[in-house]
C-alpha positions, 0 to 999 in steps of 0.5 A: 582416107580411102575410097570405099565405093562410088554411087550414082546418086546421093540417096544410096550413098546416105543409106551406106553412110548410115549402115557404116555409122551404125557399125561405129565406122566414121566415113565421109561423103564426097561429091555429095552436091554435084547431082544437084548441080547438074554435074552428075556425069561419068567421073564424078560419082558420089563417093564414100571415104573411110579411114584406111584401118576401117576399110576392110571391115567396111567393105565386108560389111557393105558387100554382105549387105548389098549382095 
């Protein structure tokens, strides 16, 4: 698994997760609960992981959509 990107909050991460899953790209959100525990500090961003073989496709999709 590879880190696709980091997000400051869970809401943005879930939007991206939905976009990826709609394209058939499996992903996992990590550090999902840290902001709710008061631990949303530098270095503890919410991250999305994708399989290595899906990384380039996922990155292209996210870059094109969020630009």
